[in-house]
C-alpha positions as CSV (number, residue, x, y, z in Angstrom):
1,M,-0.5,0.2,-0.2
2,V,1.0,3.4,-1.1
3,V,2.1,6.0,2.1
4,K,0.4,9.3,0.5
5,A,2.9,11.7,2.2
6,I,2.0,16.1,2.4
7,V,4.2,18.4,3.0
8,Y,3.4,22.0,3.8
9,A,6.6,24.7,2.5
10,D,7.4,27.9,3.2
11,G,10.5,30.3,3.5
12,G,10.9,34.6,3.5
13,C,13.4,37.1,3.8
14,R,13.5,39.9,6.2
15,H,14.5,42.6,5.2
16,N,14.6,41.4,1.0
17,G,18.0,41.1,-1.0
18,E,19.2,43.3,1.8
19,V,23.3,43.2,3.4
20,G,21.8,41.5,6.5
21,A,18.7,40.4,5.5
22,L,17.3,37.2,7.7
23,S,16.4,34.2,6.0
24,Y,13.8,32.2,7.2
25,G,12.9,28.5,5.8
26,S,10.2,25.3,7.1
27,F,8.4,22.5,6.7
28,K,5.8,20.3,8.3
29,V,4.9,16.3,7.4
30,L,1.8,15.3,6.8
31,V,0.5,11.4,6.6
32,D,-2.9,10.9,6.8
33,G,-3.4,13.8,8.7
34,Q,-0.9,13.5,11.2
35,L,1.9,15.1,11.7
36,K,4.9,13.2,11.0
37,R,7.0,16.0,11.3
38,H,8.5,19.9,11.7
39,R,12.3,21.1,11.0
40,E,12.3,25.2,10.6
41,A,16.1,26.1,9.9
42,T,17.6,29.9,9.6
43,L,19.0,29.7,5.7
44,S,22.8,32.3,5.6
45,N,23.1,32.1,2.8
46,A,19.6,33.4,1.8
47,I,19.0,37.1,1.1
48,T,15.9,37.2,-1.0
49,S,13.0,35.4,0.0
50,N,12.6,33.5,-3.6
51,E,16.6,32.1,-3.0
52,A,14.3,31.0,0.5
53,E,11.9,29.7,-1.1
54,Y,14.5,27.3,-3.6
55,G,16.8,26.5,-0.1
56,T,13.3,25.3,2.1
57,L,12.8,23.6,-1.0
58,L,16.2,22.6,-1.2
59,A,15.7,21.1,2.6
60,V,12.3,19.2,2.5
61,T,14.1,16.8,-0.3
62,K,17.4,16.3,1.7
63,Y,14.3,15.7,4.6
64,I,12.3,13.2,2.2
65,D,16.4,11.0,0.5
66,E,16.1,10.6,4.7
67,V,13.0,9.1,4.8
68,E,13.3,7.1,1.4
69,S,17.0,5.5,2.5
70,K,15.3,3.9,5.2
71,T,12.8,2.7,4.4
72,T,11.1,0.6,1.7
73,R,7.3,1.2,1.9
74,P,6.2,2.7,-1.2
75,I,5.5,6.6,-0.1
76,E,4.0,9.6,-2.8
77,W,4.9,13.0,-1.5
78,V,3.4,16.3,-2.9
79,I,5.1,19.9,-1.8
80,R,3.5,21.9,-1.5
81,M,4.3,26.0,-1.4
82,D,2.8,29.2,-2.2
83,S,5.3,30.7,-4.3
84,A,4.4,30.6,-7.6
85,L,7.5,31.7,-9.0
86,V,9.0,27.6,-7.5
87,V,6.2,25.8,-8.5
88,K,5.7,27.2,-12.5
89,Q,10.1,27.4,-12.8
90,L,10.3,23.8,-11.1
91,T,7.2,22.5,-13.2
92,G,8.5,24.6,-16.3
93,G,5.4,27.4,-16.6
94,W,9.1,30.0,-16.6
95,K,12.6,30.0,-17.0
96,V,14.7,30.8,-14.2
97,K,16.0,34.4,-15.3
98,A,17.9,35.3,-11.7
99,P,21.2,33.9,-11.4
100,N,21.4,33.2,-7.7
101,L,18.4,30.9,-8.5
102,K,19.6,29.5,-11.5
103,G,22.7,27.0,-9.7
104,T,20.1,25.6,-7.7
105,Y,17.3,25.5,-9.4
106,E,19.5,23.2,-11.5
107,V,20.4,21.1,-8.9
108,L,15.8,20.8,-8.3
109,R,14.8,20.0,-11.6
110,A,16.9,16.8,-11.9
111,W,15.7,15.6,-8.0
112,F,12.4,15.6,-9.1
113,K,13.3,14.3,-12.7
114,S,14.9,11.5,-10.9
115,N,11.9,11.1,-8.3
116,S,9.0,10.7,-10.4
117,N,6.5,9.3,-6.6
118,A,6.6,13.1,-6.1
119,T,5.2,16.3,-7.4
120,L,5.5,20.2,-6.0
121,E,1.8,22.2,-5.9
122,K,0.6,25.7,-5.6
123,V,-1.4,26.6,-3.0
124,D,-3.1,29.5,-1.9
125,R,-1.0,31.3,0.8
126,N,-3.8,31.4,3.6
127,E,-4.2,27.1,2.7
128,L,0.2,27.5,4.3
129,F,-0.9,29.6,7.1
130,T,-2.8,27.2,8.0
131,V,-0.7,24.8,8.6
132,L,2.7,26.4,9.0
133,G,1.5,28.9,11.6
134,H,2.7,32.2,9.2
C-alpha cells in the first residue's frame, strides 16, 4: 500500500535583498493527516525570499531522501508551496532568469526528474499559513 505524505513548505526573508537579511525556512510533513515532522531553519546564505523558498525546498528534498533511504514502503510525496515562482519554474511554466537561483534550480529539477513519486503544487497562502502558522 502506498503511503501519501503531504509536505507544506515555505521560505521567506526579512529585509529582502539587503545586506544582513534574515532568511528562514520551515516545513511540516503530514501522513494521513497526522504531523510526522516539523523542521525550521535559518538560511544564512539566502538574502532574498526567492532564495529562501528554493533553500527550503532543497531541505525538503534532503529530508525525503533520508526517509526513502530508511524505508521499503512506497511513499507518494506531494509538496505544497505558495511560491508561484518556484512552482512555475520547476514545473516548466516559467524560465529561470535570476543567476542566483539557477544552480539550486538545476539541482532541484534533476531531483524531481529522478523522483517521479514526488510532485510540487502551488497552494494559496492561507492554506500554508493554516498549516505552518506563518
